[in-house]
C-alpha positions as CSV (number, residue, x, y, z in Angstrom):
1,X,-29.7,-32.9,-14.2
2,X,-26.6,-32.1,-15.2
3,X,-25.9,-31.7,-19.0
4,X,-23.6,-34.9,-18.8
5,X,-23.0,-37.5,-15.7
6,X,-19.9,-37.5,-16.6
7,X,-19.3,-33.7,-15.5
8,X,-17.3,-32.6,-12.4
9,X,-18.9,-29.3,-12.6
10,X,-22.3,-28.2,-14.1
11,X,-24.2,-25.1,-14.6
12,X,-27.5,-25.2,-16.3
13,X,-29.9,-22.1,-17.6
14,X,-28.6,-20.0,-14.3
15,X,-30.3,-16.7,-13.4
16,X,-29.6,-14.2,-10.9
17,X,-30.8,-10.8,-10.4
18,X,-30.1,-8.3,-7.7
19,X,-32.2,-5.2,-6.6
20,X,-30.9,-1.9,-7.8
21,X,-33.2,0.2,-5.8
22,X,-36.6,1.2,-5.6
23,X,-38.4,1.4,-9.1
24,X,-35.8,0.4,-10.8
25,X,-35.5,-2.9,-12.8
26,X,-33.5,-5.5,-10.9
27,X,-29.7,-6.1,-12.2
28,X,-29.5,-9.6,-14.1
29,X,-26.1,-10.9,-13.0
30,X,-26.8,-14.3,-14.6
31,X,-29.2,-14.6,-17.7
32,X,-29.1,-18.2,-18.5
33,X,-26.0,-19.5,-18.3
34,X,-24.6,-22.5,-18.9
35,X,-21.1,-24.5,-18.8
36,X,-19.7,-27.4,-17.8
37,X,-16.0,-29.0,-16.6
38,X,-14.7,-32.3,-16.9
39,X,-13.2,-34.2,-14.1
40,X,-9.2,-33.4,-14.0
41,X,-9.6,-30.5,-16.2
42,X,-9.1,-26.9,-16.1
43,X,-11.7,-24.8,-17.3
44,X,-11.3,-20.9,-17.4
45,X,-14.1,-18.0,-16.8
46,X,-13.2,-15.3,-18.9
47,X,-14.9,-12.1,-19.3
48,X,-14.9,-8.0,-18.6
49,X,-15.8,-6.5,-14.8
50,X,-19.5,-7.5,-14.3
51,X,-19.7,-10.1,-16.7
52,X,-21.3,-12.6,-14.3
53,X,-17.8,-14.9,-13.5
54,X,-18.1,-14.0,-9.8
55,X,-21.8,-14.4,-9.2
56,X,-21.6,-17.9,-11.1
57,X,-18.5,-18.9,-8.6
58,X,-20.6,-17.9,-6.0
59,X,-23.6,-19.9,-7.2
60,X,-21.7,-23.3,-7.5
61,X,-19.7,-22.8,-4.0
62,X,-22.9,-22.5,-2.1
63,X,-22.4,-18.9,-1.3
64,X,-25.4,-17.4,-3.3
65,X,-28.6,-19.0,-4.7
66,X,-29.9,-18.5,-8.3
67,X,-33.5,-17.2,-8.9
68,X,-33.7,-20.4,-11.4
69,X,-31.7,-22.9,-13.0
70,X,-29.6,-25.9,-11.9
71,X,-26.1,-26.7,-10.3
72,X,-23.9,-29.6,-9.8
73,X,-20.7,-30.4,-8.6
74,X,-19.0,-33.7,-8.4
75,X,-22.6,-35.1,-9.3
76,X,-24.0,-33.2,-6.1
77,X,-26.8,-30.7,-6.5
78,X,-25.5,-27.3,-5.0
79,X,-29.1,-26.4,-4.3
80,X,-30.1,-29.2,-2.7
81,X,-27.2,-30.3,-0.7
82,X,-24.9,-27.3,-0.3
83,X,-23.4,-28.7,2.8
84,X,-22.0,-32.1,0.9
85,X,-20.6,-29.9,-1.7
86,X,-18.9,-27.7,0.7
87,X,-17.0,-30.8,1.6
88,X,-15.8,-31.7,-2.0
89,X,-14.4,-28.2,-3.1
90,X,-11.9,-25.9,-2.3
91,X,-11.7,-22.3,-2.8
92,X,-8.6,-19.8,-3.1
93,X,-10.2,-16.1,-3.3
94,X,-8.6,-13.1,-4.5
95,X,-8.2,-11.9,-0.8
96,X,-5.7,-13.9,1.5
97,X,-7.5,-16.7,3.7
98,X,-4.6,-17.2,6.1
99,X,-4.1,-15.5,9.7
100,X,-1.0,-13.1,9.0
101,X,-0.4,-13.4,12.9
102,X,-0.2,-17.2,12.4
103,X,2.5,-19.4,11.1
104,X,2.2,-21.1,8.0
105,X,2.2,-24.3,9.9
106,X,-0.5,-23.1,12.3
107,X,-2.6,-22.1,9.6
108,X,-2.4,-24.9,7.7
109,X,-3.2,-27.3,10.8
110,X,-6.0,-25.1,11.9
111,X,-7.8,-25.3,8.1
112,X,-7.6,-29.3,8.4
113,X,-9.1,-29.2,12.1
114,X,-11.9,-27.0,10.8
115,X,-12.2,-29.7,8.3
116,X,-12.6,-32.5,11.1
117,X,-9.2,-33.8,10.9
118,X,-7.9,-35.0,14.3
119,X,-4.6,-33.4,15.8
120,X,-2.3,-36.2,14.5
121,X,-4.0,-36.1,11.0
122,X,-3.8,-32.3,10.8
123,X,-0.1,-32.0,11.6
124,X,0.7,-35.0,8.9
125,X,-1.3,-33.0,6.3
126,X,0.3,-29.8,7.3
127,X,3.5,-31.6,6.6
128,X,2.5,-32.8,3.4
129,X,1.6,-29.6,2.2
130,X,4.2,-27.9,3.5
131,X,6.9,-29.9,1.7
132,X,4.4,-29.8,-1.5
133,X,4.7,-26.2,-1.9
134,X,8.2,-25.5,-1.0
135,X,7.5,-23.8,2.0
136,X,8.9,-26.2,5.0
137,X,11.8,-23.7,5.3
138,X,9.6,-21.0,6.1
139,X,6.7,-23.2,7.9
140,X,7.3,-21.5,11.5
141,X,7.4,-17.9,10.2
142,X,4.5,-15.5,10.8
143,X,2.3,-15.6,7.3
144,X,2.6,-11.8,7.3
145,X,6.3,-12.1,6.8
146,X,5.8,-14.1,3.5
147,X,6.1,-12.8,0.1
148,X,3.3,-12.4,-2.2
149,X,4.3,-15.9,-3.8
150,X,4.8,-17.3,-0.7
151,X,1.4,-16.3,0.9
152,X,-0.3,-17.3,-2.4
153,X,1.3,-20.8,-2.2
154,X,-0.4,-20.8,1.4
155,X,-3.7,-20.1,0.2
156,X,-3.6,-22.6,-2.2
157,X,-2.4,-25.6,0.2
158,X,-5.3,-23.8,2.8
159,X,-7.6,-24.8,-0.2
160,X,-6.6,-28.2,-0.5
161,X,-6.3,-29.5,3.0
162,X,-9.2,-31.5,2.9
163,X,-8.3,-33.0,-0.2
164,X,-11.1,-31.4,-2.6
165,X,-12.3,-32.9,-5.9
166,X,-12.9,-29.5,-7.2
167,X,-10.9,-26.4,-6.8
168,X,-12.1,-22.9,-7.6
169,X,-9.0,-20.3,-8.4
170,X,-10.0,-16.7,-8.4
171,X,-7.6,-14.4,-10.0
172,X,-4.8,-17.0,-8.3
173,X,-1.5,-15.1,-9.8
174,X,-2.6,-11.2,-10.0
175,X,0.4,-9.1,-8.2
176,X,2.9,-12.3,-8.4
177,X,6.1,-12.0,-10.2
178,X,6.7,-14.2,-13.3
179,X,8.9,-16.7,-11.2
180,X,5.9,-17.2,-8.5
181,X,3.5,-17.0,-11.1
182,X,5.2,-19.8,-13.2
183,X,5.6,-21.7,-10.2
184,X,1.8,-21.6,-9.3
185,X,1.3,-22.7,-12.9
186,X,3.0,-25.7,-12.5
187,X,1.3,-26.6,-9.3
188,X,-1.7,-26.2,-11.0
189,X,-0.6,-28.7,-13.7
190,X,0.2,-31.4,-10.8
191,X,-3.2,-31.0,-9.3
192,X,-5.1,-31.9,-12.1
193,X,-2.6,-34.5,-13.1
194,X,-3.7,-35.7,-9.6
195,X,-7.5,-35.7,-10.8
196,X,-8.5,-32.2,-9.4
197,X,-10.6,-30.3,-11.3
198,X,-10.0,-26.6,-11.4
199,X,-12.4,-23.6,-12.0
200,X,-10.0,-20.8,-12.8
201,X,-10.8,-17.1,-13.2
202,X,-8.3,-15.1,-14.6
203,X,-8.2,-11.7,-16.1
204,X,-4.5,-12.8,-18.0
205,X,-5.5,-14.6,-21.5
206,X,-1.9,-15.6,-21.5
207,X,-2.7,-17.6,-18.4
208,X,-6.0,-19.1,-19.4
209,X,-4.3,-19.9,-22.5
210,X,-1.3,-22.0,-21.2
211,X,-3.8,-23.6,-18.5
212,X,-7.5,-24.3,-19.5
213,X,-8.5,-27.1,-21.2
214,X,-11.6,-25.3,-22.0
215,X,-12.3,-21.6,-21.9
216,X,-15.7,-19.8,-21.6
217,X,-15.8,-16.4,-22.0
218,X,-18.9,-14.9,-20.2
219,X,-20.3,-11.6,-21.3
220,X,-23.7,-10.0,-19.8
221,X,-24.4,-13.3,-18.1
222,X,-24.2,-15.5,-20.5
223,X,-21.7,-17.8,-22.2
224,X,-20.6,-16.3,-25.3
225,X,-18.4,-18.8,-26.7
226,X,-16.5,-22.0,-25.3
227,X,-14.1,-24.5,-26.2
228,X,-10.6,-25.4,-26.2
229,X,-8.2,-22.4,-26.7
230,X,-6.6,-23.9,-30.0
231,X,-10.2,-24.3,-31.4
232,X,-11.2,-21.2,-30.5
233,X,-7.9,-19.7,-32.2
234,X,-8.1,-21.7,-35.3
235,X,-11.8,-20.5,-36.2
236,X,-10.3,-17.0,-36.6
237,X,-9.4,-17.0,-40.3
238,X,-6.3,-15.6,-41.4
239,X,-3.3,-13.5,-39.2
240,X,-3.7,-10.5,-36.7
241,X,-2.3,-7.2,-37.9
242,X,-1.5,-4.7,-35.1
243,X,-0.9,-1.1,-36.3
244,X,0.4,1.5,-33.8
245,X,-0.3,5.4,-34.8
246,X,0.4,8.2,-33.0
247,X,-2.6,9.0,-30.8
248,X,-5.8,7.2,-30.0
249,X,-7.4,9.6,-32.6
250,X,-5.3,8.5,-35.1
251,X,-6.1,5.1,-34.3
252,X,-10.0,5.8,-34.7
253,X,-9.6,7.4,-37.9
254,X,-7.2,4.5,-39.3
255,X,-10.5,1.9,-39.2
256,X,-11.8,3.0,-42.2
257,X,-8.2,3.2,-44.0
258,X,-8.1,-0.5,-42.7
259,X,-11.4,-1.4,-44.5
260,X,-10.1,0.1,-48.1
261,X,-6.8,-2.0,-47.3
262,X,-9.1,-5.7,-47.3
263,X,-8.4,-5.8,-43.3
264,X,-11.6,-6.8,-41.4
265,X,-12.8,-6.9,-37.8
266,X,-11.0,-3.9,-36.9
267,X,-10.7,-3.3,-32.8
268,X,-9.1,0.1,-31.4
269,X,-7.2,-0.1,-28.2
270,X,-6.0,3.2,-27.2
271,X,-3.4,4.3,-30.0
272,X,-3.2,0.7,-31.6
273,X,-5.4,-1.0,-34.0
274,X,-5.7,-4.9,-34.4
275,X,-7.3,-6.4,-37.2
276,X,-7.7,-9.6,-39.4
277,X,-5.9,-10.4,-42.8
278,X,-5.9,-13.3,-45.2
279,X,-2.9,-12.8,-46.9
280,X,-1.1,-10.4,-44.5
281,X,2.3,-10.3,-46.3
282,X,0.3,-8.6,-49.2
283,X,-1.9,-6.8,-46.8
284,X,0.5,-5.0,-44.8
285,X,2.0,-2.7,-47.6
286,X,-1.5,-1.7,-48.5
287,X,-2.4,-0.8,-45.1
288,X,0.7,1.5,-44.8
289,X,-0.3,3.0,-48.2
290,X,-3.6,3.4,-47.4
291,X,-3.0,5.3,-43.9
292,X,0.0,7.5,-45.7
293,X,-3.1,8.2,-48.0
294,X,-5.1,9.2,-45.2
295,X,-2.1,11.4,-43.6
296,X,-1.8,9.0,-40.3
297,X,1.4,8.4,-38.9
298,X,2.3,5.0,-38.0
299,X,4.9,3.8,-35.3
300,X,4.8,0.2,-35.7
301,X,3.2,-2.5,-37.4
302,X,3.1,-6.3,-36.6
303,X,1.9,-9.7,-37.6
304,X,0.9,-12.3,-35.4
305,X,-1.2,-15.9,-35.6
306,X,-4.3,-15.7,-33.8
307,X,-4.4,-15.2,-30.0
308,X,-7.0,-15.5,-27.3
309,X,-6.9,-11.8,-27.2
310,X,-8.3,-11.9,-30.7
311,X,-10.9,-14.3,-29.4
312,X,-11.8,-12.3,-26.9
313,X,-12.4,-9.2,-28.9
314,X,-14.1,-11.2,-31.4
315,X,-16.8,-11.9,-28.9
316,X,-16.8,-9.4,-26.6
317,X,-15.8,-6.2,-28.3
318,X,-13.7,-4.9,-26.2
319,X,-9.9,-5.7,-24.9
320,X,-9.5,-7.5,-21.7
321,X,-9.0,-5.2,-18.5
322,X,-6.2,-6.5,-16.3
323,X,-6.7,-5.9,-12.6
324,X,-4.1,-4.2,-10.5
């Protein structure tokens, strides 16, 4: 049974393995993963490549069956009633779902007809979505002529054509310019205001921080930490001190000097080192003195409040890799 009768999405103890080759142990993509999302909320799944995010989404959207565990979407058992689940969900994948040789209007009308709408209802729904996504002026252009932002809005509109209660968004803003990205963020806010539950996978931590009601970080097939972004950030005591050095080798050498200056949880990212300090105002001079004594050249130092990047580093141990 679901962990909460009020949850819109629930996964409990999901295990999924894949064969690796003759004589080799199976790859364990999911290793007892448990997570849930409340109705009308945004749940962001974060994690490194291969952590299990995509496998989780595939299970919840009925595209893959777990070896064990249970999953419910809108209270429907994903394994027992996959057809019913498909009728209540929408999915927008990284790869465009629209037909590039059809117009925006034709794509939407076809999607509505596939979902069982009559011709008149499909036309009405297409007009409604074209208006909602500010695509009416370009409705009769071929989708292949759309800009990246327009094409992404069309994909989301296609995913919404049958009024889903749960929408899965896979890296929805990858490759978009800042204006198109902001427009899609606003639309996500409108959707949750309408009661749609959104499960979002993204490599942009600022996007998760901005949009998500709850964040779940996945690593090695398990949820390693989960909660509201502000709560997760507040659990990191102190501020973040970031030191830029002359080279990656210098950054690696700097971690010991930072420890002697009272900083903790140092993590190296290229030529930068991020660490935590309870009193950054007094820590920074000590850091500079320690690095100078070690013969290391500092090019920049900054201090900031904890961010979702810091939460991610704390629990995964390496920085998020952003998709191209």
